[in-house]
C-alpha positions as a Python dict, from the first residue, in 0.01 Angstrom:
ca = {
    (1, 'M'): (0, 0, 0),
    (2, 'L'): (289, 3, 168),
    (3, 'S'): (427, 237, -104),
    (4, 'K'): (196, 477, -62),
    (5, 'I'): (264, 449, 301),
    (6, 'G'): (595, 512, 219),
    (7, 'N'): (515, 827, 8),
    (8, 'V'): (300, 946, 243),
    (9, 'T'): (561, 923, 503),
    (10, 'N'): (864, 1077, 265),
    (11, 'I'): (620, 1375, 164),
    (12, 'L'): (561, 1464, 543),
    (13, 'V'): (938, 1430, 651),
    (14, 'T'): (1053, 1648, 372),
    (15, 'A'): (761, 1889, 462),
    (16, 'T'): (871, 1887, 784),
    (17, 'L'): (1210, 1983, 706),
    (18, 'C'): (1112, 2258, 476),
    (19, 'L'): (898, 2414, 741),
    (20, 'A'): (1205, 2378, 956),
    (21, 'V'): (1463, 2534, 720),
    (22, 'V'): (1237, 2833, 632),
    (23, 'T'): (1152, 2894, 1034),
    (24, 'A'): (1541, 2880, 1088),
    (25, 'Y'): (1606, 3116, 850),
    (26, 'A'): (1292, 3363, 857),
    (27, 'P'): (1441, 3704, 1004),
    (28, 'Q'): (1387, 3735, 1329),
    (29, 'G'): (1216, 4063, 1497),
    (30, 'Q'): (1462, 4242, 1687),
    (31, 'A'): (1315, 4364, 2065),
    (32, 'Q'): (1470, 4679, 2168),
    (33, 'E'): (1481, 4764, 2538),
    (34, 'I'): (1288, 5022, 2710),
    (35, 'A'): (1384, 5322, 2892),
    (36, 'P'): (1587, 5227, 3227),
    (37, 'A'): (1387, 5317, 3516),
    (38, 'T'): (1576, 5616, 3740),
    (39, 'N'): (1504, 5515, 4074),
    (40, 'H'): (1500, 5762, 4365),
    (41, 'F'): (1619, 5528, 4719),
    (42, 'F'): (1490, 5681, 5023),
    (43, 'G'): (1645, 5632, 5332),
    (44, 'A'): (1447, 5445, 5643),
    (45, 'A'): (1165, 5570, 5842),
    (46, 'A'): (886, 5505, 6070),
    (47, 'M'): (531, 5617, 6092),
    (48, 'A'): (285, 5508, 6404),
    (49, 'V'): (-70, 5491, 6437),
    (50, 'G'): (-212, 5850, 6341),
    (51, 'Q'): (40, 5924, 6079),
    (52, 'T'): (61, 5904, 5705),
    (53, 'S'): (363, 5912, 5492),
    (54, 'R'): (376, 6118, 5165),
    (55, 'A'): (561, 6038, 4848),
    (56, 'N'): (572, 6400, 4666),
    (57, 'I'): (662, 6359, 4323),
    (58, 'A'): (761, 6682, 4078),
    (59, 'S'): (851, 6734, 3719),
    (60, 'F'): (1072, 7034, 3665),
    (61, 'E'): (1082, 7038, 3285),
    (62, 'D'): (853, 7306, 3089),
    (63, 'P'): (547, 7134, 2916),
    (64, 'N'): (555, 7364, 2638),
    (65, 'E'): (911, 7206, 2503),
    (66, 'F'): (731, 6870, 2461),
    (67, 'P'): (460, 6739, 2234),
    (68, 'P'): (108, 6735, 2421),
    (69, 'G'): (20, 6490, 2634),
    (70, 'T'): (376, 6372, 2730),
    (71, 'V'): (375, 6208, 3073),
    (72, 'C'): (625, 6046, 3283),
    (73, 'G'): (569, 5696, 3417),
    (74, 'I'): (531, 5690, 3813),
    (75, 'I'): (621, 5335, 4020),
    (76, 'I'): (587, 5387, 4376),
    (77, 'N'): (660, 5112, 4653),
    (78, 'Y'): (670, 5114, 5015),
    (79, 'F'): (911, 4855, 5188),
    (80, 'A'): (917, 4722, 5513),
    (81, 'A'): (1205, 4633, 5710),
    (82, 'D'): (1218, 4331, 5617),
    (83, 'G'): (1247, 4405, 5233),
    (84, 'T'): (849, 4320, 5160),
    (85, 'L'): (559, 4555, 5034),
    (86, 'L'): (379, 4686, 5255),
    (87, 'T'): (114, 4760, 4992),
    (88, 'S'): (133, 4730, 4627),
    (89, 'P'): (280, 4966, 4409),
    (90, 'F'): (133, 5285, 4271),
    (91, 'R'): (133, 5281, 3894),
    (92, 'G'): (37, 5624, 3759),
    (93, 'V'): (177, 5914, 3543),
    (94, 'L'): (346, 6253, 3595),
    (95, 'D'): (229, 6559, 3357),
    (96, 'I'): (553, 6714, 3276),
    (97, 'G'): (576, 7043, 3475),
    (98, 'K'): (357, 6921, 3745),
    (99, 'T'): (346, 6791, 4090),
    (100, 'I'): (147, 6448, 4228),
    (101, 'F'): (179, 6283, 4582),
    (102, 'V'): (93, 5920, 4706),
    (103, 'D'): (-14, 5885, 5070),
    (104, 'L'): (28, 5592, 5297),
    (105, 'N'): (-165, 5556, 5607),
    (106, 'R'): (-36, 5376, 5896),
    (107, 'N'): (-400, 5321, 6019),
    (108, 'S'): (-445, 5096, 5712),
    (109, 'L'): (-165, 4850, 5738),
    (110, 'K'): (-249, 4546, 5956),
    (111, 'A'): (108, 4531, 6160),
    (112, 'P'): (116, 4412, 6483),
    (113, 'V'): (337, 4705, 6647),
    (114, 'N'): (252, 5070, 6662),
    (115, 'R'): (540, 5174, 6491),
    (116, 'V'): (587, 5011, 6103),
    (117, 'P'): (982, 5122, 5980),
    (118, 'F'): (973, 5142, 5583),
    (119, 'R'): (1158, 5296, 5267),
    (120, 'V'): (1018, 5411, 4986),
    (121, 'V'): (1168, 5359, 4631),
    (122, 'V'): (1029, 5593, 4357),
    (123, 'S'): (1105, 5452, 4004),
    (124, 'V'): (1041, 5733, 3683),
    (125, 'I'): (988, 5563, 3358),
    (126, 'G'): (1035, 5820, 3031),
    (127, 'N'): (1094, 5810, 2658),
    (128, 'P'): (1449, 5794, 2602),
    (129, 'N'): (1362, 5840, 2221),
    (130, 'L'): (1278, 6197, 2321),
    (131, 'V'): (1563, 6505, 2310),
    (132, 'P'): (1625, 6625, 2567),
    (133, 'D'): (1431, 6384, 2836),
    (134, 'P'): (1078, 6514, 2927),
    (135, 'C'): (1166, 6294, 3282),
    (136, 'G'): (1474, 6382, 3316),
    (137, 'D'): (1455, 6648, 3610),
    (138, 'V'): (1186, 6475, 3804),
    (139, 'R'): (1259, 6503, 4184),
    (140, 'A'): (1078, 6331, 4469),
    (141, 'T'): (1079, 6368, 4833),
    (142, 'V'): (909, 6171, 5162),
    (143, 'E'): (747, 6311, 5455),
    (144, 'I'): (572, 6180, 5767),
    (145, 'Y'): (252, 6399, 5889),
    (146, 'D'): (-4, 6358, 6147),
    (147, 'N'): (-309, 6291, 6040),
    (148, 'L'): (-493, 6518, 6281),
    (149, 'S'): (-300, 6862, 6271),
    (150, 'G'): (-133, 6750, 5919),
    (151, 'R'): (205, 6890, 6023),
    (152, 'T'): (488, 6747, 5879),
    (153, 'M'): (711, 6516, 6125),
    (154, 'V'): (963, 6377, 5939),
    (155, 'F'): (1062, 6526, 5604),
    (156, 'I'): (1358, 6332, 5341),
    (157, 'A'): (1489, 6557, 5080),
    (158, 'R'): (1769, 6419, 4909),
    (159, 'P'): (1709, 6051, 4797),
    (160, 'D'): (2001, 5862, 4632),
    (161, 'T'): (1929, 5847, 4267),
    (162, 'L'): (2038, 5553, 4073),
    (163, 'T'): (1967, 5424, 3661),
    (164, 'T'): (1879, 5045, 3660),
    (165, 'E'): (1884, 4903, 3346),
    (166, 'Q'): (1595, 4619, 3263),
    (167, 'T'): (1709, 4265, 3206),
    (168, 'E'): (1462, 4152, 2975),
    (169, 'P'): (1413, 4315, 2639),
    (170, 'Q'): (1089, 4511, 2606),
    (171, 'V'): (959, 4689, 2379),
    (172, 'R'): (1088, 5085, 2331),
    (173, 'P'): (863, 5366, 2253),
    (174, 'S'): (890, 5555, 1941),
    (175, 'A'): (623, 5809, 2033),
    (176, 'P'): (586, 6066, 2363),
    (177, 'L'): (493, 5856, 2654),
    (178, 'T'): (120, 5941, 2689),
    (179, 'R'): (-143, 5776, 2949),
    (180, 'S'): (-213, 5500, 2739),
    (181, 'L'): (121, 5396, 2613),
    (182, 'A'): (246, 5421, 2979),
    (183, 'A'): (-27, 5151, 3085),
    (184, 'R'): (85, 4934, 2826),
    (185, 'I'): (456, 5003, 3011),
    (186, 'F'): (336, 4895, 3325),
    (187, 'A'): (204, 4565, 3241),
    (188, 'L'): (520, 4497, 3054),
    (189, 'A'): (758, 4650, 3324),
    (190, 'T'): (897, 4539, 3598),
    (191, 'V'): (1149, 4750, 3793),
    (192, 'R'): (1366, 4526, 4012),
    (193, 'V'): (1493, 4636, 4331),
    (194, 'S'): (1711, 4392, 4550),
    (195, 'F'): (1690, 4464, 4898),
    (196, 'G'): (1875, 4352, 5229),
    (197, 'S'): (1679, 4148, 5540),
    (198, 'G'): (1671, 4468, 5704),
    (199, 'L'): (1685, 4861, 5733),
}
């Protein structure tokens, strides 16, 4: 009886060692990094009750130079003076050669004061495998306009633009960025932006 238990134990130990060796020497999949996000950092501004902040994003590339359906991923963050998000980030896509905008109405924010200081970061995610880069010439502006008249009160046209590398390896798209691929990238990508405690 003890002989049978010893044989079973030897078989289990041998099988475990074989499994460990196979696992250790098995070819490992190499993850590639996703394209770094190009971040457009805007200076601080403030909006009061009855005003709306609008982020405008435009692609200046010729859509005829790229495969049909090629888009740029866009993430827009509105940060408060303390560096926290004023609202959840907007995630969408920008068609090549077109313009989009995203509004944040001051009246929709729960804030104890009339004027809410903020700053905007527009992140653009493209496909590094396409040459030329379809998202290489995306420009952004921010404006604050009056809700009643529609008149622009503040216009910020020249953001600081930086490219930040992702720190976690992600899957690199091998095809043009399309709406469905952009949705998957947004689920994977985390754009890390560090801010101080004040404006």
